[in-house]
N, CA, C and O atoms as a DFTB+ gen file, in Angstrom:
336 C
 N C O
     1  1      78.718     105.093     118.583
     2  2      79.383     103.877     118.844
     3  2      78.960     103.444     120.250
     4  3      78.948     104.259     121.172
     5  1      78.617     102.177     120.415
     6  2      78.127     101.733     121.756
     7  2      79.298     101.740     122.733
     8  3      80.461     101.592     122.358
     9  1      78.933     101.921     124.022
    10  2      79.899     101.878     125.101
    11  2      80.392     100.449     125.244
    12  3      79.580      99.524     125.267
    13  1      81.727     100.238     125.344
    14  2      82.269      98.943     125.432
    15  2      82.101      98.307     126.804
    16  3      82.246      97.094     126.958
    17  1      81.799      99.127     127.789
    18  2      81.586      98.584     129.150
    19  2      82.881      98.476     129.877
    20  3      83.958      98.369     129.291
    21  1      82.746      98.506     131.167
    22  2      83.847      98.521     132.128
    23  2      84.698      97.197     131.986
    24  3      85.926      97.246     132.055
    25  1      84.053      96.076     131.796
    26  2      84.818      94.865     131.723
    27  2      85.665      94.809     130.453
    28  3      86.816      94.375     130.517
    29  1      85.158      95.217     129.342
    30  2      85.926      95.323     128.114
    31  2      87.115      96.248     128.238
    32  3      88.212      95.933     127.778
    33  1      86.885      97.433     128.884
    34  2      87.980      98.397     129.135
    35  2      89.098      97.753     130.016
    36  3      90.288      97.954     129.771
    37  1      88.682      96.993     131.024
    38  2      89.681      96.340     131.861
    39  2      90.514      95.336     131.052
    40  3      91.734      95.291     131.207
    41  1      89.882      94.540     130.202
    42  2      90.668      93.565     129.406
    43  2      91.606      94.322     128.467
    44  3      92.781      93.976     128.341
    45  1      91.091      95.336     127.823
    46  2      91.908      96.087     126.844
    47  2      93.084      96.753     127.542
    48  3      94.201      96.731     127.026
    49  1      92.851      97.340     128.698
    50  2      93.924      97.984     129.403
    51  2      94.976      97.002     129.909
    52  3      96.171      97.297     129.885
    53  1      94.531      95.843     130.363
    54  2      95.432      94.845     130.875
    55  2      96.313      94.264     129.841
    56  3      97.437      93.858     130.136
    57  1      95.816      94.206     128.565
    58  2      96.549      93.549     127.475
    59  2      97.282      94.546     126.592
    60  3      98.033      94.118     125.715
    61  1      97.112      95.830     126.770
    62  2      97.625      96.788     125.850
    63  2      99.121      96.966     125.950
    64  3      99.757      97.272     124.942
    65  1      99.727      96.787     127.140
    66  2     101.132      97.051     127.374
    67  2     102.065      96.475     126.348
    68  3     102.870      97.229     125.802
    69  1     102.023      95.188     126.038
    70  2     102.925      94.577     125.070
    71  2     102.745      95.102     123.655
    72  3     103.588      94.830     122.800
    73  1     101.687      95.839     123.377
    74  2     101.333      96.210     122.009
    75  2     101.511      97.716     121.775
    76  3     101.124      98.246     120.733
    77  1     102.098      98.383     122.755
    78  2     102.361      99.843     122.510
    79  2     103.462      99.953     121.415
    80  3     104.199      99.002     121.153
    81  1     103.535     101.078     120.831
    82  2     104.545     101.302     119.792
    83  2     105.959     101.048     120.333
    84  3     106.781     100.393     119.693
    85  1     106.205     101.571     121.495
    86  2     107.550     101.423     122.094
    87  2     107.864     100.007     122.463
    88  3     108.990      99.554     122.260
    89  1     106.877      99.267     123.016
    90  2     107.069      97.864     123.369
    91  2     107.369      96.973     122.163
    92  3     108.248      96.111     122.169
    93  1     106.572      97.246     121.130
    94  2     106.757      96.427     119.889
    95  2     108.151      96.783     119.281
    96  3     108.928      95.897     118.926
    97  1     108.429      98.062     119.178
    98  2     109.747      98.456     118.617
    99  2     110.887      97.858     119.469
   100  3     111.834      97.312     118.904
   101  1     110.826      97.941     120.740
   102  2     111.932      97.416     121.546
   103  2     112.091      95.917     121.461
   104  3     113.205      95.401     121.375
   105  1     110.954      95.211     121.485
   106  2     110.968      93.774     121.529
   107  2     111.197      93.145     120.123
   108  3     111.932      92.168     119.980
   109  1     110.553      93.729     119.111
   110  2     110.528      93.100     117.847
   111  2     111.167      93.922     116.738
   112  3     111.275      93.453     115.605
   113  1     111.581      95.114     117.043
   114  2     112.190      96.005     116.007
   115  2     113.269      95.360     115.190
   116  3     113.170      95.378     113.963
   117  1     114.304      94.784     115.786
   118  2     115.372      94.157     114.987
   119  2     114.906      93.023     114.135
   120  3     115.409      92.850     113.025
   121  1     113.959      92.234     114.608
   122  2     113.440      91.102     113.775
   123  2     112.652      91.648     112.621
   124  3     112.738      91.122     111.512
   125  1     111.875      92.704     112.855
   126  2     111.076      93.326     111.752
   127  2     111.966      93.935     110.720
   128  3     111.707      93.830     109.521
   129  1     113.019      94.576     111.173
   130  2     114.002      95.138     110.232
   131  2     114.614      94.072     109.347
   132  3     114.796      94.266     108.145
   133  1     114.944      92.889     109.992
   134  2     115.507      91.777     109.249
   135  2     114.507      91.257     108.203
   136  3     114.875      90.936     107.072
   137  1     113.236      91.186     108.615
   138  2     112.194      90.708     107.651
   139  2     112.128      91.640     106.488
   140  3     112.100      91.188     105.343
   141  1     112.102      92.930     106.730
   142  2     112.010      93.927     105.596
   143  2     113.240      93.776     104.727
   144  3     113.122      93.741     103.502
   145  1     114.427      93.686     105.329
   146  2     115.649      93.565     104.526
   147  2     115.567      92.362     103.673
   148  3     115.880      92.452     102.486
   149  1     115.156      91.194     104.204
   150  2     115.079      89.945     103.455
   151  2     114.100      90.054     102.281
   152  3     114.381      89.627     101.161
   153  1     112.933      90.646     102.587
   154  2     111.907      90.827     101.504
   155  2     112.386      91.725     100.405
   156  3     112.146      91.438      99.232
   157  1     113.060      92.812     100.739
   158  2     113.570      93.770      99.777
   159  2     114.721      93.144      98.954
   160  3     114.850      93.402      97.758
   161  1     115.575      92.294      99.642
   162  2     116.609      91.585      98.894
   163  2     115.997      90.644      97.891
   164  3     116.533      90.496      96.793
   165  1     114.908      90.008      98.217
   166  2     114.189      89.131      97.317
   167  2     113.681      89.848      96.071
   168  3     113.778      89.364      94.944
   169  1     113.131      91.034      96.344
   170  2     112.668      91.879      95.246
   171  2     113.798      92.312      94.344
   172  3     113.692      92.242      93.120
   173  1     114.888      92.764      94.956
   174  2     116.040      93.184      94.215
   175  2     116.624      92.055      93.369
   176  3     117.019      92.248      92.220
   177  1     116.663      90.869      93.981
   178  2     117.217      89.734      93.240
   179  2     116.355      89.369      92.004
   180  3     116.877      89.010      90.949
   181  1     115.035      89.473      92.174
   182  2     114.173      89.073      91.036
   183  2     113.940      90.220      90.067
   184  3     113.536      89.999      88.926
   185  1     114.193      91.441      90.515
   186  2     114.005      92.584      89.633
   187  2     112.574      93.020      89.480
   188  3     112.269      93.901      88.676
   189  1     111.668      92.393      90.269
   190  2     110.250      92.776      90.133
   191  2     109.572      92.346      91.474
   192  3     110.143      91.612      92.280
   193  1     108.350      92.839      91.654
   194  2     107.609      92.472      92.788
   195  2     106.086      92.691      92.555
   196  3     105.663      93.671      91.942
   197  1     105.330      91.775      93.048
   198  2     103.905      91.974      93.164
   199  2     103.718      92.404      94.560
   200  3     103.945      91.612      95.475
   201  1     103.297      93.676      94.796
   202  2     103.291      94.308      96.072
   203  2     102.633      93.496      97.173
   204  3     103.208      93.313      98.247
   205  1     101.477      93.030      96.917
   206  2     100.722      92.279      97.975
   207  2     101.377      90.964      98.273
   208  3     101.638      90.656      99.436
   209  1     101.649      90.184      97.266
   210  2     102.161      88.823      97.455
   211  2     103.600      88.833      97.886
   212  3     103.970      87.995      98.708
   213  1     104.452      89.726      97.391
   214  2     105.860      89.625      97.682
   215  2     106.315      90.507      98.875
   216  3     107.369      90.276      99.467
   217  1     105.508      91.497      99.197
   218  2     105.925      92.383     100.294
   219  2     104.890      92.529     101.364
   220  3     105.162      92.232     102.527
   221  1     103.695      92.983     101.009
   222  2     102.722      93.332     102.056
   223  2     102.214      92.132     102.858
   224  3     102.087      92.228     104.079
   225  1     101.920      91.002     102.202
   226  2     101.423      89.829     102.921
   227  2     102.471      89.201     103.792
   228  3     102.195      88.928     104.960
   229  1     103.693      88.947     103.277
   230  2     104.679      88.344     104.162
   231  2     105.091      89.271     105.326
   232  3     105.345      88.824     106.444
   233  1     105.145      90.608     105.007
   234  2     105.550      91.511     106.052
   235  2     104.496      91.575     107.160
   236  3     104.849      91.598     108.339
   237  1     103.217      91.605     106.805
   238  2     102.134      91.662     107.772
   239  2     102.128      90.394     108.590
   240  3     102.063      90.435     109.819
   241  1     102.197      89.217     107.876
   242  2     102.135      87.949     108.557
   243  2     103.332      87.753     109.572
   244  3     103.136      87.421     110.741
   245  1     104.516      87.970     109.068
   246  2     105.699      87.783     109.905
   247  2     105.819      88.766     110.979
   248  3     106.298      88.400     112.052
   249  1     105.418      90.033     110.802
   250  2     105.408      91.029     111.856
   251  2     104.484      90.608     113.000
   252  3     104.879      90.613     114.167
   253  1     103.302      90.261     112.662
   254  2     102.314      89.860     113.698
   255  2     102.854      88.577     114.404
   256  3     102.768      88.469     115.627
   257  1     103.391      87.639     113.654
   258  2     103.868      86.403     114.247
   259  2     105.003      86.704     115.229
   260  3     105.038      86.144     116.325
   261  1     105.944      87.599     114.836
   262  2     107.023      87.957     115.726
   263  2     106.470      88.570     117.017
   264  3     106.829      88.146     118.115
   265  1     105.609      89.552     116.879
   266  2     105.007      90.242     117.990
   267  2     104.308      89.338     118.976
   268  3     104.403      89.490     120.193
   269  1     103.592      88.374     118.384
   270  2     102.813      87.448     119.175
   271  2     103.558      86.198     119.613
   272  3     103.060      85.417     120.424
   273  1     104.755      86.017     119.071
   274  2     105.579      84.882     119.371
   275  2     105.178      83.603     118.674
   276  3     105.414      82.517     119.203
   277  1     104.611      83.695     117.562
   278  2     104.139      82.542     116.758
   279  2     105.317      81.908     116.038
   280  3     105.992      82.630     115.305
   281  1     105.625      80.634     116.179
   282  2     106.764      80.026     115.453
   283  2     106.519      79.970     113.987
   284  3     105.392      79.805     113.520
   285  1     107.640      80.117     113.238
   286  2     107.524      80.164     111.779
   287  2     107.002      78.961     111.143
   288  3     106.627      79.050     109.973
   289  1     106.925      77.799     111.784
   290  2     106.366      76.602     111.184
   291  2     104.860      76.780     110.951
   292  3     104.251      76.030     110.188
   293  1     104.277      77.766     111.605
   294  2     102.810      78.062     111.379
   295  2     102.535      79.065     110.281
   296  3     101.384      79.318     109.924
   297  1     103.615      79.640     109.742
   298  2     103.437      80.692     108.663
   299  2     102.670      80.213     107.471
   300  3     101.823      80.957     106.978
   301  1     102.908      79.005     106.962
   302  2     102.173      78.548     105.795
   303  2     100.621      78.528     106.090
   304  3      99.823      78.972     105.265
   305  1     100.249      78.023     107.233
   306  2      98.805      78.020     107.552
   307  2      98.224      79.374     107.666
   308  3      97.146      79.651     107.140
   309  1      98.929      80.227     108.354
   310  2      98.504      81.623     108.557
   311  2      98.426      82.306     107.165
   312  3      97.458      83.020     106.907
   313  1      99.382      82.115     106.295
   314  2      99.390      82.741     104.931
   315  2      98.160      82.233     104.195
   316  3      97.487      83.023     103.533
   317  1      97.842      80.956     104.282
   318  2      96.616      80.470     103.685
   319  2      95.355      81.128     104.155
   320  3      94.459      81.384     103.351
   321  1      95.253      81.415     105.454
   322  2      94.126      82.143     105.959
   323  2      94.084      83.549     105.454
   324  3      93.038      84.079     105.080
   325  1      95.315      84.171     105.451
   326  2      95.425      85.585     104.935
   327  2      94.935      85.664     103.509
   328  3      94.136      86.529     103.150
   329  1      95.439      84.729     102.694
   330  2      95.084      84.727     101.243
   331  2      93.591      84.434     100.984
   332  3      93.012      84.889      99.997
   333  1      92.998      83.667     101.896
   334  2      91.565      83.321     101.736
   335  2      90.741      84.588     102.025
   336  3      89.513      84.554     101.957
């Protein structure tokens, strides 16, 4: 694997703090737990689930959006990109 170089390491180090496991858990944990609960409630209500469409895709999209602070009005566009 090629060396990323000092400049790349500096950028990575400077931006890593908000994305550590602890930082994400502390900042976004309750919101992510609410997302999971809502998705599972939807599966329970319908009695079935398509794993990717009903759980994996919305969980991935909404988790990343919460961590990055992306407003939910952008979810449909992001979901379109994800599906593509």
